RODREN-941804 format. One record per residue (C-alpha): residue in three letters; y, x, z; residue number from 1. Coordinates in pm, whole numbers. Layout:
residues N
<rec code="ALA" yy="Y" xx="X" zz="Z" pos="NUM"/>
...
end
This chain:
residues 184
<rec code="MET" yy="-645" xx="1080" zz="92" pos="1"/>
<rec code="SER" yy="-537" xx="1387" zz="270" pos="2"/>
<rec code="TYR" yy="-896" xx="1506" zz="349" pos="3"/>
<rec code="VAL" yy="-1039" xx="1439" zz="19" pos="4"/>
<rec code="THR" yy="-753" xx="1608" zz="-178" pos="5"/>
<rec code="SER" yy="-771" xx="1907" zz="51" pos="6"/>
<rec code="VAL" yy="-1136" xx="1986" zz="-50" pos="7"/>
<rec code="LEU" yy="-1140" xx="1920" zz="-419" pos="8"/>
<rec code="GLN" yy="-1255" xx="2184" zz="-614" pos="9"/>
<rec code="PRO" yy="-1083" xx="2333" zz="-914" pos="10"/>
<rec code="GLY" yy="-1141" xx="2092" zz="-1221" pos="11"/>
<rec code="GLU" yy="-1275" xx="1812" zz="-999" pos="12"/>
<rec code="GLN" yy="-1086" xx="1479" zz="-994" pos="13"/>
<rec code="VAL" yy="-1107" xx="1150" zz="-773" pos="14"/>
<rec code="VAL" yy="-1264" xx="884" zz="-970" pos="15"/>
<rec code="TYR" yy="-1265" xx="610" zz="-716" pos="16"/>
<rec code="VAL" yy="-1154" xx="563" zz="-364" pos="17"/>
<rec code="ALA" yy="-1337" xx="313" zz="-133" pos="18"/>
<rec code="ARG" yy="-1149" xx="93" zz="136" pos="19"/>
<rec code="MET" yy="-1280" xx="-66" zz="453" pos="20"/>
<rec code="HIS" yy="-1288" xx="-456" zz="423" pos="21"/>
<rec code="ARG" yy="-1033" xx="-666" zz="603" pos="22"/>
<rec code="ILE" yy="-1337" xx="-840" zz="827" pos="23"/>
<rec code="VAL" yy="-1298" xx="-533" zz="1054" pos="24"/>
<rec code="TYR" yy="-998" xx="-726" zz="1183" pos="25"/>
<rec code="LEU" yy="-1189" xx="-1011" zz="1274" pos="26"/>
<rec code="PRO" yy="-1217" xx="-923" zz="1667" pos="27"/>
<rec code="VAL" yy="-834" xx="-934" zz="1667" pos="28"/>
<rec code="LEU" yy="-826" xx="-1250" zz="1490" pos="29"/>
<rec code="ILE" yy="-1057" xx="-1407" zz="1771" pos="30"/>
<rec code="GLY" yy="-857" xx="-1260" zz="2052" pos="31"/>
<rec code="LEU" yy="-537" xx="-1389" zz="1907" pos="32"/>
<rec code="ILE" yy="-679" xx="-1736" zz="1871" pos="33"/>
<rec code="VAL" yy="-814" xx="-1722" zz="2226" pos="34"/>
<rec code="LEU" yy="-466" xx="-1593" zz="2340" pos="35"/>
<rec code="PHE" yy="-282" xx="-1874" zz="2189" pos="36"/>
<rec code="GLY" yy="-535" xx="-2134" zz="2311" pos="37"/>
<rec code="ALA" yy="-488" xx="-2006" zz="2654" pos="38"/>
<rec code="LEU" yy="-123" xx="-2024" zz="2611" pos="39"/>
<rec code="TYR" yy="-142" xx="-2386" zz="2479" pos="40"/>
<rec code="PHE" yy="-373" xx="-2492" zz="2757" pos="41"/>
<rec code="PHE" yy="-169" xx="-2338" zz="3051" pos="42"/>
<rec code="VAL" yy="185" xx="-2398" zz="2920" pos="43"/>
<rec code="GLY" yy="131" xx="-2705" zz="2720" pos="44"/>
<rec code="VAL" yy="-157" xx="-2901" zz="2890" pos="45"/>
<rec code="GLN" yy="-111" xx="-2788" zz="3232" pos="46"/>
<rec code="LYS" yy="265" xx="-2736" zz="3220" pos="47"/>
<rec code="VAL" yy="227" xx="-2371" zz="3398" pos="48"/>
<rec code="ASP" yy="565" xx="-2177" zz="3397" pos="49"/>
<rec code="LEU" yy="393" xx="-1833" zz="3318" pos="50"/>
<rec code="ILE" yy="740" xx="-1621" zz="3403" pos="51"/>
<rec code="ASP" yy="761" xx="-1813" zz="3748" pos="52"/>
<rec code="ALA" yy="398" xx="-1759" zz="3822" pos="53"/>
<rec code="ALA" yy="442" xx="-1373" zz="3726" pos="54"/>
<rec code="ARG" yy="750" xx="-1351" zz="3937" pos="55"/>
<rec code="HIS" yy="658" xx="-1519" zz="4268" pos="56"/>
<rec code="TYR" yy="328" xx="-1391" zz="4272" pos="57"/>
<rec code="ASP" yy="346" xx="-1378" zz="4670" pos="58"/>
<rec code="GLN" yy="365" xx="-1770" zz="4679" pos="59"/>
<rec code="PRO" yy="-4" xx="-1842" zz="4569" pos="60"/>
<rec code="GLN" yy="-16" xx="-2065" zz="4282" pos="61"/>
<rec code="PRO" yy="-375" xx="-2036" zz="4172" pos="62"/>
<rec code="LEU" yy="-327" xx="-2194" zz="3843" pos="63"/>
<rec code="GLY" yy="-10" xx="-1999" zz="3786" pos="64"/>
<rec code="LEU" yy="-200" xx="-1659" zz="3875" pos="65"/>
<rec code="VAL" yy="-518" xx="-1733" zz="3657" pos="66"/>
<rec code="ALA" yy="-292" xx="-1825" zz="3350" pos="67"/>
<rec code="VAL" yy="-89" xx="-1492" zz="3379" pos="68"/>
<rec code="GLY" yy="-429" xx="-1300" zz="3414" pos="69"/>
<rec code="VAL" yy="-591" xx="-1463" zz="3117" pos="70"/>
<rec code="VAL" yy="-276" xx="-1420" zz="2892" pos="71"/>
<rec code="ALA" yy="-236" xx="-1071" zz="3010" pos="72"/>
<rec code="LEU" yy="-596" xx="-981" zz="2952" pos="73"/>
<rec code="CYS" yy="-592" xx="-1154" zz="2602" pos="74"/>
<rec code="SER" yy="-275" xx="-962" zz="2522" pos="75"/>
<rec code="PHE" yy="-410" xx="-630" zz="2603" pos="76"/>
<rec code="TYR" yy="-750" xx="-698" zz="2414" pos="77"/>
<rec code="VAL" yy="-556" xx="-781" zz="2087" pos="78"/>
<rec code="ILE" yy="-327" xx="-470" zz="2136" pos="79"/>
<rec code="PHE" yy="-579" xx="-228" zz="2190" pos="80"/>
<rec code="LYS" yy="-866" xx="-365" zz="1954" pos="81"/>
<rec code="TRP" yy="-598" xx="-360" zz="1673" pos="82"/>
<rec code="LEU" yy="-478" xx="-15" zz="1760" pos="83"/>
<rec code="ALA" yy="-869" xx="96" zz="1755" pos="84"/>
<rec code="ILE" yy="-915" xx="-55" zz="1420" pos="85"/>
<rec code="ARG" yy="-617" xx="74" zz="1262" pos="86"/>
<rec code="LEU" yy="-708" xx="434" zz="1378" pos="87"/>
<rec code="ARG" yy="-1062" xx="357" zz="1252" pos="88"/>
<rec code="ILE" yy="-943" xx="260" zz="935" pos="89"/>
<rec code="SER" yy="-674" xx="541" zz="887" pos="90"/>
<rec code="SER" yy="-932" xx="795" zz="991" pos="91"/>
<rec code="THR" yy="-1200" xx="709" zz="729" pos="92"/>
<rec code="GLU" yy="-1223" xx="812" zz="388" pos="93"/>
<rec code="ALA" yy="-1465" xx="767" zz="121" pos="94"/>
<rec code="ALA" yy="-1413" xx="895" zz="-234" pos="95"/>
<rec code="ILE" yy="-1640" xx="960" zz="-535" pos="96"/>
<rec code="THR" yy="-1511" xx="1250" zz="-768" pos="97"/>
<rec code="THR" yy="-1623" xx="1376" zz="-1083" pos="98"/>
<rec code="ARG" yy="-1890" xx="1595" zz="-909" pos="99"/>
<rec code="ARG" yy="-1948" xx="1461" zz="-529" pos="100"/>
<rec code="LEU" yy="-1947" xx="1177" zz="-301" pos="101"/>
<rec code="ILE" yy="-1722" xx="1266" zz="-22" pos="102"/>
<rec code="TYR" yy="-1710" xx="1055" zz="319" pos="103"/>
<rec code="LYS" yy="-1527" xx="1137" zz="619" pos="104"/>
<rec code="THR" yy="-1463" xx="980" zz="935" pos="105"/>
<rec code="GLY" yy="-1301" xx="1051" zz="1281" pos="106"/>
<rec code="PHE" yy="-977" xx="1147" zz="1412" pos="107"/>
<rec code="ILE" yy="-1014" xx="1404" zz="1675" pos="108"/>
<rec code="ARG" yy="-1416" xx="1475" zz="1609" pos="109"/>
<rec code="ARG" yy="-1444" xx="1466" zz="1220" pos="110"/>
<rec code="ASP" yy="-1764" xx="1401" zz="1074" pos="111"/>
<rec code="THR" yy="-1808" xx="1473" zz="691" pos="112"/>
<rec code="ILE" yy="-2060" xx="1409" zz="447" pos="113"/>
<rec code="GLU" yy="-2037" xx="1581" zz="88" pos="114"/>
<rec code="MET" yy="-2301" xx="1536" zz="-154" pos="115"/>
<rec code="ASN" yy="-2354" xx="1612" zz="-523" pos="116"/>
<rec code="LEU" yy="-2391" xx="1339" zz="-751" pos="117"/>
<rec code="ALA" yy="-2675" xx="1487" zz="-919" pos="118"/>
<rec code="ARG" yy="-2889" xx="1543" zz="-603" pos="119"/>
<rec code="LEU" yy="-2847" xx="1139" zz="-522" pos="120"/>
<rec code="GLU" yy="-3197" xx="972" zz="-483" pos="121"/>
<rec code="LEU" yy="-3096" xx="632" zz="-353" pos="122"/>
<rec code="VAL" yy="-2777" xx="427" zz="-365" pos="123"/>
<rec code="GLU" yy="-2862" xx="92" zz="-202" pos="124"/>
<rec code="VAL" yy="-2607" xx="-200" zz="-137" pos="125"/>
<rec code="GLU" yy="-2687" xx="-411" zz="145" pos="126"/>
<rec code="GLN" yy="-2508" xx="-763" zz="145" pos="127"/>
<rec code="SER" yy="-2566" xx="-1099" zz="329" pos="128"/>
<rec code="ILE" yy="-2490" xx="-1402" zz="168" pos="129"/>
<rec code="TRP" yy="-2157" xx="-1424" zz="365" pos="130"/>
<rec code="GLU" yy="-2064" xx="-1072" zz="282" pos="131"/>
<rec code="ARG" yy="-2125" xx="-1142" zz="-80" pos="132"/>
<rec code="ILE" yy="-1898" xx="-1439" zz="-66" pos="133"/>
<rec code="LEU" yy="-1629" xx="-1226" zz="120" pos="134"/>
<rec code="GLY" yy="-1660" xx="-921" zz="-98" pos="135"/>
<rec code="LEU" yy="-1788" xx="-668" zz="168" pos="136"/>
<rec code="GLY" yy="-2126" xx="-473" zz="218" pos="137"/>
<rec code="HIS" yy="-2279" xx="-167" zz="334" pos="138"/>
<rec code="ILE" yy="-2404" xx="137" zz="133" pos="139"/>
<rec code="VAL" yy="-2700" xx="332" zz="208" pos="140"/>
<rec code="ILE" yy="-2717" xx="680" zz="41" pos="141"/>
<rec code="LYS" yy="-2960" xx="941" zz="49" pos="142"/>
<rec code="GLY" yy="-3002" xx="1261" zz="-122" pos="143"/>
<rec code="ILE" yy="-3279" xx="1424" zz="-263" pos="144"/>
<rec code="GLY" yy="-3516" xx="1530" zz="50" pos="145"/>
<rec code="GLY" yy="-3238" xx="1421" zz="306" pos="146"/>
<rec code="THR" yy="-3181" xx="1167" zz="570" pos="147"/>
<rec code="PRO" yy="-2999" xx="831" zz="456" pos="148"/>
<rec code="PHE" yy="-2647" xx="750" zz="582" pos="149"/>
<rec code="THR" yy="-2475" xx="418" zz="585" pos="150"/>
<rec code="ILE" yy="-2115" xx="348" zz="487" pos="151"/>
<rec code="TYR" yy="-2043" xx="21" zz="668" pos="152"/>
<rec code="ASN" yy="-1786" xx="-263" zz="598" pos="153"/>
<rec code="ILE" yy="-1692" xx="-130" zz="210" pos="154"/>
<rec code="SER" yy="-1476" xx="-353" zz="18" pos="155"/>
<rec code="ASP" yy="-1634" xx="-427" zz="-319" pos="156"/>
<rec code="PRO" yy="-1947" xx="-221" zz="-268" pos="157"/>
<rec code="ILE" yy="-2107" xx="-313" zz="-611" pos="158"/>
<rec code="ARG" yy="-1773" xx="-115" zz="-786" pos="159"/>
<rec code="PHE" yy="-1856" xx="159" zz="-540" pos="160"/>
<rec code="ARG" yy="-2226" xx="199" zz="-613" pos="161"/>
<rec code="SER" yy="-2150" xx="167" zz="-1006" pos="162"/>
<rec code="HIS" yy="-1915" xx="445" zz="-981" pos="163"/>
<rec code="ILE" yy="-2148" xx="653" zz="-801" pos="164"/>
<rec code="THR" yy="-2446" xx="599" zz="-1050" pos="165"/>
<rec code="ALA" yy="-2216" xx="594" zz="-1362" pos="166"/>
<rec code="PRO" yy="-2344" xx="839" zz="-1619" pos="167"/>
<rec code="THR" yy="-2008" xx="988" zz="-1703" pos="168"/>
<rec code="HIS" yy="-2032" xx="1192" zz="-1406" pos="169"/>
<rec code="VAL" yy="-2326" xx="1397" zz="-1509" pos="170"/>
<rec code="GLU" yy="-2210" xx="1752" zz="-1559" pos="171"/>
<rec code="ASP" yy="-2222" xx="1961" zz="-1870" pos="172"/>
<rec code="GLY" yy="-2558" xx="2130" zz="-1893" pos="173"/>
<rec code="ALA" yy="-2742" xx="1943" zz="-1638" pos="174"/>
<rec code="ASP" yy="-3127" xx="1856" zz="-1697" pos="175"/>
<rec code="VAL" yy="-3182" xx="1534" zz="-1883" pos="176"/>
<rec code="VAL" yy="-3534" xx="1402" zz="-1857" pos="177"/>
<rec code="ARG" yy="-3666" xx="1267" zz="-2177" pos="178"/>
<rec code="ILE" yy="-3944" xx="1025" zz="-2169" pos="179"/>
<rec code="ASP" yy="-4197" xx="1030" zz="-2459" pos="180"/>
<rec code="GLN" yy="-4205" xx="685" zz="-2582" pos="181"/>
<rec code="SER" yy="-4566" xx="734" zz="-2776" pos="182"/>
<rec code="ARG" yy="-4709" xx="774" zz="-2433" pos="183"/>
<rec code="LEU" yy="-4621" xx="454" zz="-2275" pos="184"/>
end
C-alpha cells in the first residue's frame, strides 16, 4: 500500500485494506474460452495447419487465413485485457485507517478521495443476488454535504462497510449525541 502508507498522519494506523474481487478477470476468462474454442474448431475439427497457413499467406487458403486471424485477435485481446486489469488492480487502493477512508485510483493520472470517518453521512452496499453469492459488491459513500462516490467490485463489501461504521474509530473528544428516552 504505497500511497496509503505515504499519507498516514502521525498516530494513524491502517485498520482494513479492501481488495478488488477476482470477477474483474471475467473478460480474460471469456477471451480464453473463445481462443481455445477457435483453436479446437480450426485445428481439431477443420484440420487447419495454423503454422503452415501463417507461413504461406501468399498461397490463399481462406479458412487458414481466417483461422490465423481469429486466433491472433483472440490472443491479443486476452493479453492486452489481462495487462489492463493487472494495471487497474495494482493502481487502485482502498483502505480504512483509524481516522479516514482513503481511496486512490490511477497510474499516470491519480484520483484520490480521503474522507474523515466522523464526516461520513452514508455508507451503502449495493449487491445483486449473484454478487452476494460470489462475495463482491459496490460501496456508495457520501460525506456530509458532499457528492456520493462509488467503489466498484470490492471483495467482501459488508466487512468493508463494517470497518467504516465501527464505533472504535471515534476520536477522543468527538461530539456524542445523546437521545433523551423520556421524550420518545
